[in-house]
PAKOLFI-260762 format. One record per atom (N, C-alpha, C, O): x, y, z. Coordinates in steps of 0.02 Angstrom, whole numbers, padded with zeros to 5 digits, always signed. Example, Ala and Ser with C-alpha at 12.3 -4.5 7.8 and 13.67 -1.06 7.14 Angstrom:
2
+00660-00284+00390/+00615-00225+00390/+00660-00165+00390/+00712-00166+00423/+00642-00112+00354/+00684-00053+00357/+00645+00002+00394/+00670+00057+00402/
% end
This chain:
233
+03145-00051+00402/+03136-00077+00461/+03105-00031+00395/+03048-00008+00396/+02990-00121+00248/+02980-00071+00246/+02984-00039+00231/+02955+00011+00255/+02846-00016-00083/+02818+00026-00033/+02742+00021-00033/+02709+00063-00002/+02714-00026-00065/+02644-00045-00059/+02637-00113-00092/+02685-00139-00121/+02577-00142-00088/+02569-00210-00113/+02555-00209-00188/+02498-00220-00209/+02607-00196-00228/+02596-00190-00300/+02622-00250-00338/+02593-00266-00391/+02674-00284-00315/+02698-00343-00349/+02746-00380-00304/+02772-00350-00256/+02759-00443-00318/+02801-00483-00274/+02873-00456-00273/+02905-00457-00220/+02897-00432-00330/+02967-00410-00331/+02978-00345-00294/+03035-00327-00280/+02925-00309-00276/+02932-00247-00240/+02921-00256-00165/+02919-00207-00128/+02914-00318-00143/+02893-00329-00074/+02944-00302-00023/+02925-00280+00030/+03009-00305-00039/+03058-00280+00009/+03053-00206+00021/+03058-00184+00078/+03043-00167-00032/+03032-00096-00023/+02969-00084+00018/+02965-00037+00057/+02920-00126+00007/+02858-00122+00046/+02873-00130+00120/+02844-00095+00162/+02919-00176+00137/+02934-00188+00207/+02960-00125+00241/+02939-00110+00297/+03003-00090+00208/+03032-00031+00239/+02984+00027+00236/+02999+00082+00260/+02926+00017+00206/+02878+00070+00200/+02816+00054+00238/+02809+00073+00296/+02770+00017+00206/+02706+00003+00238/+02715-00034+00303/+02678-00023+00350/+02764-00079+00307/+02771-00117+00368/+02807-00079+00422/+02793-00091+00481/+02851-00035+00407/+02897-00011+00457/+02872+00036+00511/+02889+00020+00568/+02837+00085+00505/+02821+00112+00440/+02870+00167+00421/+02876+00217+00456/+02905+00155+00368/+02952+00203+00338/+03018+00207+00373/+03053+00258+00368/+03038+00155+00411/+03107+00148+00434/+03135+00210+00468/+03191+00229+00453/+03098+00241+00512/+03121+00301+00547/+03154+00286+00613/+03197+00325+00635/+03136+00233+00646/+03155+00223+00715/+03228+00201+00721/+03262+00189+00672/+03251+00195+00785/+03318+00170+00798/+03321+00098+00774/+03287+00055+00803/+03360+00082+00723/+03362+00014+00696/+03384-00036+00750/+03421-00017+00795/+03361-00099+00747/+03321-00127+00693/+03246-00119+00702/+03208-00150+00665/+03223-00078+00749/+03151-00069+00758/+03120-00033+00699/+03149+00014+00671/+03060-00055+00680/+03019-00018+00633/+02977+00034+00670/+02953+00082+00640/+02968+00024+00735/+02928+00069+00776/+02967+00132+00792/+03026+00129+00809/+02934+00189+00786/+02966+00254+00800/+02969+00266+00875/+02926+00242+00913/+03020+00305+00897/+03024+00326+00967/+03013+00401+00972/+03016+00436+00921/+03001+00426+01032/+02983+00496+01042/+03044+00541+01051/+03037+00602+01055/+03104+00512+01054/+03165+00552+01063/+03183+00589+00999/+03173+00563+00944/+03211+00649+01007/+03229+00692+00949/+03302+00711+00955/+03326+00726+01009/+03338+00712+00899/+03408+00733+00898/+03415+00806+00919/+03374+00848+00901/+03468+00821+00956/+03483+00890+00974/+03502+00930+00912/+03522+00902+00861/+03495+00996+00916/+03513+01039+00860/+03586+01028+00840/+03630+01026+00883/+03598+01021+00775/+03665+01011+00746/+03693+00942+00759/+03750+00928+00738/+03656+00897+00792/+03677+00827+00799/+03647+00787+00742/+03590+00797+00723/+03688+00741+00714/+03665+00704+00655/+03679+00629+00664/+03721+00609+00705/+03644+00589+00625/+03654+00517+00622/+03651+00494+00549/+03607+00513+00511/+03699+00452+00531/+03699+00421+00465/+03685+00347+00475/+03718+00313+00514/+03634+00322+00440/+03613+00253+00447/+03618+00217+00380/+03607+00246+00327/+03633+00153+00384/+03633+00111+00325/+03606+00043+00343/+03619+00018+00398/+03567+00012+00299/+03538-00054+00313/+03534-00095+00249/+03519-00068+00195/+03549-00159+00255/+03541-00207+00200/+03485-00255+00220/+03484-00280+00276/+03439-00269+00174/+03383-00313+00188/+03378-00369+00137/+03396-00361+00079/+03354-00425+00160/+03341-00482+00116/+03271-00507+00131/+03254-00521+00189/+03229-00511+00080/+03158-00526+00090/+03139-00588+00049/+03159-00595-00009/+03101-00632+00079/+03081-00693+00045/+03008-00708+00059/+02987-00708+00117/+02970-00722+00007/+02901-00746+00012/+02896-00811-00027/+02930-00819-00078/+02856-00857-00004/+02849-00922-00037/+02828-00915-00109/+02783-00876-00125/+02861-00952-00153/+02849-00952-00225/+02863-00884-00258/+02837-00870-00312/+02903-00844-00226/+02923-00779-00254/+02999-00774-00253/+03032-00805-00211/+03026-00735-00299/+03098-00726-00301/+03121-00687-00239/+03086-00643-00215/+03180-00705-00215/+03209-00669-00158/+03226-00597-00179/+03250-00585-00234/+03212-00550-00134/+03228-00480-00148/+03283-00456-00102/+03281-00469-00042/+03332-00423-00130/+03387-00392-00092/+03382-00317-00100/+03372-00291-00155/+03389-00281-00045/+03383-00209-00047/+03428-00175+00003/+03454-00207+00049/+03438-00110-00005/+03476-00071+00043/+03447-00001+00046/+03413+00022+00000/+03460+00032+00103/+03437+00101+00112/+03487+00139+00155/+03515+00110+00202/+03498+00202+00140/+03540+00245+00180/+03502+00307+00198/+03462+00332+00158/+03513+00333+00258/+03474+00390+00283/+03519+00437+00323/+03560+00414+00363/+03510+00502+00313/+03545+00552+00352/+03493+00593+00390/+03447+00621+00361/+03500+00595+00458/+03454+00632+00501/+03493+00684+00541/+03548+00670+00563/+03463+00744+00550/+03496+00797+00588/+03445+00835+00629/+03388+00846+00606/+03464+00856+00689/+03422+00900+00729/+03427+00971+00703/+03482+00995+00688/+03370+01004+00697/+03369+01072+00669/+03345+01123+00719/+03334+01181+00701/+03336+01104+00782/+03311+01149+00833/+03236+01145+00840/+03202+01112+00801/+03210+01180+00891/+03138+01181+00905/+03111+01110+00915/+03056+01094+00894/+03152+01067+00947/+03133+00997+00961/+03113+00960+00898/+03067+00920+00898/+03150+00974+00843/+03132+00944+00778/+03194+00916+00745/+03249+00944+00749/+03185+00860+00710/+03238+00832+00668/+03209+00817+00599/+03149+00802+00592/+03252+00820+00549/+03233+00805+00480/+03280+00752+00453/+03338+00747+00475/+03256+00713+00405/+03297+00660+00376/+03280+00651+00303/+03224+00664+00281/+03330+00627+00265/+03320+00610+00194/+03349+00540+00184/+03405+00526+00204/+03310+00497+00152/+03330+00428+00141/+03325+00410+00068/+03282+00434+00031/+03371+00366+00046/+03370+00339-00022/+03382+00264-00019/+03425+00242+00019/+03345+00226-00058/+03354+00154-00057/+03339+00122-00123/+03306+00151-00167/+03362+00060-00131/+03349+00020-00190/+03332-00051-00169/+03356-00075-00118/+03289-00084-00208/+03272-00155-00198/+03272-00189-00267/+03249-00160-00316/+03299-00249-00269/+03306-00284-00333/+03287-00357-00326/+03306-00390-00278/+03248-00382-00374/+03228-00452-00375/+03209-00471-00446/+03176-00433-00481/+03230-00531-00466/+03214-00558-00532/+03231-00509-00588/+03196-00504-00638/+03287-00472-00579/+03310-00426-00630/+03274-00360-00632/+03288-00319-00676/+03228-00347-00586/+03190-00285-00584/+03212-00244-00524/+03227-00272-00471/+03215-00178-00533/+03240-00134-00480/+03188-00081-00463/+03156-00052-00507/+03180-00067-00398/+03139-00013-00373/+03184+00035-00334/+03226+00013-00295/+03175+00101-00345/+03213+00152-00309/+03164+00197-00271/+03111+00214-00297/+03183+00217-00210/+03138+00260-00172/+03177+00316-00138/+03235+00307-00118/+03145+00373-00132/+03171+00431-00096/+03118+00451-00045/+03059+00456-00061/+03140+00463+00018/+03094+00476+00072/+03116+00537+00112/+03175+00541+00131/+03071+00582+00126/+03083+00639+00170/+03046+00626+00234/+02987+00611+00234/+03082+00633+00291/+03054+00616+00356/+03065+00673+00405/+03114+00710+00399/+03020+00679+00454/+03028+00729+00506/+02996+00706+00571/+02951+00664+00571/+03021+00734+00627/+02993+00717+00692/+03000+00777+00738/+03052+00810+00739/+02947+00792+00776/+02947+00848+00824/+02925+00822+00892/+02874+00789+00898/+02965+00838+00943/+02947+00819+01011/+02893+00865+01039/+02899+00926+01033/+02843+00837+01070/+02789+00875+01101/+02798+00879+01177/+02788+00932+01207/+02817+00823+01207/+02832+00819+01279/+02897+00781+01287/+02903+00724+01266/+02947+00813+01318/+03012+00781+01329/+03005+00723+01378/+02966+00726+01426/+03043+00670+01366/+03043+00612+01410/+03092+00624+01467/+03152+00633+01455/+03067+00624+01529/+03109+00636+01588/+03098+00580+01638/+03041+00562+01654/+03154+00552+01663/+03151+00497+01712/+03105+00442+01686/+03117+00414+01633/+03052+00425+01724/+03007+00372+01703/+02942+00400+01673/+02892+00365+01669/+02944+00464+01653/+02885+00494+01622/+02878+00476+01549/+02924+00449+01518/+02819+00490+01522/+02804+00475+01452/+02827+00533+01408/+02812+00591+01422/+02863+00517+01355/+02880+00566+01304/+02833+00559+01245/+02817+00504+01224/+02811+00616+01217/+02766+00615+01160/+02796+00654+01102/+02833+00703+01113/+02780+00633+01042/+02803+00668+00983/+02759+00653+00924/+02714+00611+00928/+02771+00688+00869/+02735+00675+00807/+02786+00668+00751/+02831+00709+00745/+02778+00617+00709/+02823+00604+00654/+02784+00603+00589/+02725+00585+00587/+02817+00623+00535/+02784+00623+00469/+02834+00599+00416/+02895+00604+00424/+02807+00572+00362/+02848+00544+00309/+02814+00556+00242/+02753+00549+00236/+02853+00575+00192/+02829+00581+00123/+02877+00541+00079/+02937+00554+00080/+02851+00494+00041/+02894+00450+00002/+02877+00450-00072/+02819+00459-00092/+02928+00441-00112/+02920+00434-00184/+02955+00371-00208/+03002+00348-00176/+02932+00343-00264/+02960+00280-00288/+02966+00282-00364/+02926+00314-00399/+03017+00248-00389/+03025+00238-00461/+03033+00164-00473/+03087+00136-00462/+02979+00132-00496/+02981+00061-00511/+03014+00049-00578/+03021+00095-00619/+03034-00013-00590/+03070-00031-00651/+03031-00011-00713/+02973-00031-00722/+03062+00029-00756/+03031+00050-00819/+02979+00103-00812/+02945+00119-00861/+02971+00133-00753/+02920+00184-00742/+02954+00249-00719/+03012+00249-00701/+02916+00303-00720/+02942+00368-00698/+02934+00374-00622/+02894+00338-00592/+02971+00420-00593/+02967+00432-00521/+02899+00462-00504/+02874+00505-00541/+02868+00440-00449/+02802+00465-00430/+02795+00466-00354/+02829+00429-00319/+02750+00508-00330/+02733+00511-00259/+02701+00445-00239/+02653+00423-00270/+02728+00414-00187/+02706+00348-00167/+02658+00351-00108/+02603+00322-00111/+02677+00385-00053/+02636+00385+00007/+02651+00446+00050/+02702+00479+00041/+02606+00461+00096/+02616+00511+00148/+02590+00481+00213/+02541+00444+00214/+02624+00498+00269/+02604+00468+00333/+02618+00517+00390/+02666+00555+00387/+02575+00516+00440/+02586+00554+00502/+02572+00508+00561/+02524+00469+00559/+02613+00512+00613/+02611+00464+00668/+02618+00500+00735/+02661+00543+00742/+02576+00483+00784/+02584+00504+00853/+02626+00452+00888/+02613+00392+00883/+02678+00475+00925/+02728+00430+00953/+02732+00439+01029/+02731+00495+01054/+02736+00383+01066/+02745+00385+01138/+02802+00339+01158/+02810+00284+01130/+02843+00360+01207/+02899+00320+01233/+02901+00328+01309/+02891+00382+01335/+02916+00272+01344/+02921+00275+01418/+02967+00219+01442/+02963+00162+01418/+03010+00235+01491/+03048+00183+01525/+03006+00159+01584/+02993+00197+01631/+02986+00095+01582/+02939+00070+01632/+02974+00032+01688/+02949+00030+01744/+03031+00003+01675/+03072-00031+01724/+03145-00013+01710/+03160+00016+01658/+03189-00030+01756/+03260-00019+01743/+03280-00056+01679/+03274-00117+01674/+03305-00018+01630/+03331-00046+01567/+03276-00072+01521/+03292-00104+01471/+03213-00061+01536/+03158-00082+01492/+03119-00020+01469/+03094+00019+01510/+03113-00012+01403/+03078+00046+01374/+03027+00022+01323/+03040-00024+01284/+02968+00052+01324/+02917+00035+01274/+02903+00095+01229/+02913+00152+01248/+02880+00080+01168/+02862+00131+01120/+02794+00112+01090/+02780+00053+01080/+02752+00162+01075/+02688+00150+01043/+02677+00203+00989/+02693+00262+01000/+02651+00182+00932/+02636+00227+00876/+02564+00218+00854/+02539+00162+00853/+02532+00272+00836/+02466+00269+00805/+02466+00321+00749/+02478+00380+00760/+02452+00298+00688/+02458+00344+00632/+02407+00335+00577/+02364+00292+00579/+02414+00379+00528/+02372+00378+00467/+02417+00380+00407/+02463+00422+00404/+02405+00337+00359/+02446+00332+00299/+02402+00334+00238/+02351+00299+00234/+02421+00375+00189/+02385+00376+00125/+02430+00349+00070/+02483+00377+00057/+02407+00296+00038/+02442+00266-00018/+02421+00303-00081/+02365+00293-00105/+02464+00344-00108/+02447+00387-00164/+02435+00346-00228/+02392+00364-00268/+02473+00292-00237/+02468+00253-00299/+02405+00209-00299/+02370+00205-00350/+02390+00178-00242/+02329+00136-00237/+02267+00176-00218/+02212+00150-00219/+02277+00241-00200/+02222+00285-00180/+02182+00255-00122/+02121+00252-00125/+02219+00234-00070/+02188+00206-00010/+02221+00237+00051/+02280+00253+00050/+02182+00244+00105/+02209+00268+00168/+02207+00211+00219/+02162+00168+00217/+02256+00211+00264/+02262+00157+00314/+02274+00187+00383/+02306+00239+00389/+02248+00154+00433/+02269+00167+00502/+02328+00123+00517/+02327+00063+00503/+02381+00151+00546/+02441+00112+00562/+02453+00112+00637/+02433+00159+00672/+02484+00059+00662/+02498+00053+00734/+02561+00012+00745/+02577-00032+00706/+02596+00028+00799/+02658-00007+00817/+02663-00012+00893/+02645+00036+00928/+02686-00068+00918/+02702-00078+00989/+02771-00111+00992/+02783-00161+00958/+02816-00084+01034/+02884-00112+01037/+02911-00106+01108/+02890-00063+01147/+02960-00149+01123/+02995-00147+01188/+03070-00158+01176/+03090-00196+01132/+03111-00123+01216/+03183-00131+01215/+03208-00148+01284/+03185-00121+01334/+03256-00194+01287/+03287-00213+01350/+03363-00205+01343/+03394-00238+01301/+03392-00162+01385/+03464-00150+01383/+03499-00202+01426/+03489-00205+01487/+03541-00244+01395/+03578-00294+01431/+03651-00273+01437/+03668-00217+01416/+03693-00314+01463/+03763-00295+01475/+03802-00289+01410/+03783-00316+01358/+03858-00253+01415/+03904-00248+01359/+03881-00204+01302/+03905-00210+01246/+03833-00159+01317/+03809-00115+01265/+03760-00145+01217/+03745-00116+01164/+03733-00203+01234/+03684-00237+01191/+03613-00220+01211/+03598-00215+01271/+03569-00210+01162/+03497-00204+01173/+03462-00260+01136/+03482-00278+01081/+03410-00288+01167/+03367-00337+01134/+03299-00303+01123/+03272-00272+01168/+03271-00310+01062/+03209-00276+01046/+03158-00325+01018/+03176-00376+00989/+03094-00308+01027/+03039-00347+00999/+02982-00299+00983/+02973-00249+01018/+02944-00314+00932/+02890-00269+00912/+02835-00307+00876/+02844-00362+00851/+02776-00274+00874/+02717-00300+00841/+02684-00240+00808/+02672-00190+00841/+02670-00244+00743/+02646-00185+00709/+02606-00204+00647/+02610-00260+00622/+02566-00157+00622/+02525-00172+00564/+02486-00111+00540/+02498-00054+00562/+02440-00124+00496/+02397-00072+00468/+02330-00103+00451/+02324-00163+00445/+02279-00061+00444/+02214-00086+00424/+02219-00116+00354/+02260-00094+00313/+02178-00165+00340/+02173-00199+00276/+02225-00253+00266/+02221-00289+00216/+02274-00261+00311/+02323-00315+00304/+02336-00347+00372/+02320-00318+00424/+02364-00406+00371/+02381-00441+00433/+02445-00411+00463/+02486-00384+00426/+02454-00416+00529/+02510-00382+00562/+02577-00418+00552/+02581-00474+00528/+02629-00381+00571/+02698-00406+00572/+02721-00414+00644/+02693-00383+00690/+02772-00456+00654/+02809-00457+00717/+02883-00458+00699/+02903-00482+00646/+02923-00432+00744/+02994-00429+00731/+03035-00433+00795/+03011-00414+00849/+03097-00459+00790/+03144-00462+00845/+03212-00440+00819/+03225-00443+00759/+03255-00419+00865/+03322-00399+00843/+03367-00381+00901/+03347-00384+00959/+03428-00361+00883/+03476-00340+00933/+03516-00282+00907/+03525-00273+00846/+03541-00242+00954/+03581-00183+00937/+03642-00181+00983/+03636-00194+01043/+03701-00165+00955/+03762-00163+00994/+03796-00096+00986/+03811-00075+00930/+03807-00061+01042/+03843+00002+01042/+03918-00013+01040/+03949-00020+01093/+03945-00018+00980/+04015-00038+00972/+04063+00015+00998/+04113-00002+01030/+04049+00079+00983/+04088+00135+01008/+04039+00190+01029/+03978+00181+01022/+04064+00245+01054/+04020+00300+01073/+03979+00325+01014/+03923+00347+01023/+04008+00322+00954/+03974+00349+00895/+03941+00296+00851/+03893+00311+00816/+03966+00233+00854/+03944+00182+00806/+03905+00127+00841/+03927+00099+00891/+03846+00111+00813/+03808+00053+00836/+03792+00008+00776/+03784+00032+00720/+03789-00057+00789/+03775-00108+00739/+03711-00144+00758/+03696-00152+00817/+03673-00168+00709/+03610-00200+00725/+03593-00255+00675/+03618-00256+00619/+03551-00301+00697/+03525-00355+00655/+03454-00370+00676/+03437-00365+00735/+03412-00389+00628/+03342-00402+00646/+03310-00452+00599/+03335-00466+00545/+03253-00479+00622/+03213-00526+00583/+03140-00508+00594/+03119-00495+00650/+03101-00508+00540/+03029-00494+00545/+02990-00539+00499/+03015-00564+00449/+02926-00550+00517/+02883-00592+00476/+02812-00566+00478/+02787-00545+00531/+02778-00568+00421/+02708-00550+00417/+02666-00613+00414/+02684-00661+00379/+02609-00614+00449/+02567-00674+00451/+02519-00678+00392/+02472-00718+00394/+02532-00639+00340/+02494-00643+00277/+02511-00709+00244/+02562-00740+00260/+02470-00731+00197/+02485-00790+00157/+02495-00770+00084/+02451-00738+00056/+02552-00787+00053/+02608-00823+00082/+02646-00778+00131/+02650-00717+00121/+02676-00808+00183/+02711-00769+00233/+02774-00737+00205/+02811-00767+00166/+02784-00674+00225/+02842-00636+00203/+02892-00632+00260/+02873-00614+00316/+02954-00648+00247/+03007-00646+00297/+03061-00596+00276/+03079-00592+00217/+03085-00557+00324/+03137-00508+00310/+03194-00514+00360/+03183-00518+00420/+03256-00515+00334/+03316-00512+00375/+03352-00446+00361/+03351-00422+00304/+03383-00417+00412/+03417-00353+00401/+03479-00348+00444/+03482-00376+00499/+03530-00313+00419/+03590-00295+00457/+03606-00222+00438/+03593-00201+00382/+03635-00185+00486/+03650-00116+00471/+03690-00082+00525/+03714-00114+00572/+03697-00017+00517/+03737+00023+00564/+03706+00091+00573/+03667+00113+00531/+03725+00126+00627/+03708+00196+00639/+03772+00231+00664/+03804+00208+00711/+03789+00286+00632/+03848+00325+00652/+03826+00395+00672/+03798+00432+00631/+03839+00414+00734/+03818+00480+00760/+03876+00528+00757/+03933+00510+00771/+03861+00591+00739/+03914+00641+00736/+03884+00711+00746/+03920+00761+00746/
% end
């Protein structure tokens, strides 16, 4: 749910980065939420993605992330992922953090700030700093079982030496049987936006499963499919 526009074979890693931005939120959303893990509470996430752009080789990728609450309304996470297409492989390591500024209570707005620092090792190249990002996050339950999220951020692409304004808008609807339906619209300056839809199922108290689809209105259009899980402990 997402690491810059450097080549067609790297587009899937880009999705989990520039598009997501940086796959921090409750999957399959790319949009971040303002909720923070309690101290000593952790989540292990895994996701498989398949990305296709017209006249480009299909890219398959995966990412795993461990997040834990560390106290002071703060959580930290470390993620590692790989993407492969046409025999070329990209590997990325990402450090993420989020701090709550205003707790979300009843139908009030919750606010937080999230940050991400990412590194990438493209095929045949050495590992290098890829990007840095900081995001202001808002979350609110507006109706019974309906929650919205909004993000506004700044991202610096270290490799392309460009800075971007980033934005995300998302909504979640909790339906019966532990299922959530999600939709979002997000983008950054200098590129056309993305939209995405998906579903999440709380299979057990600790385990949730998710699937999603997203598309960018750039030409040629980029499509991404994803499936994954989150395990809380």
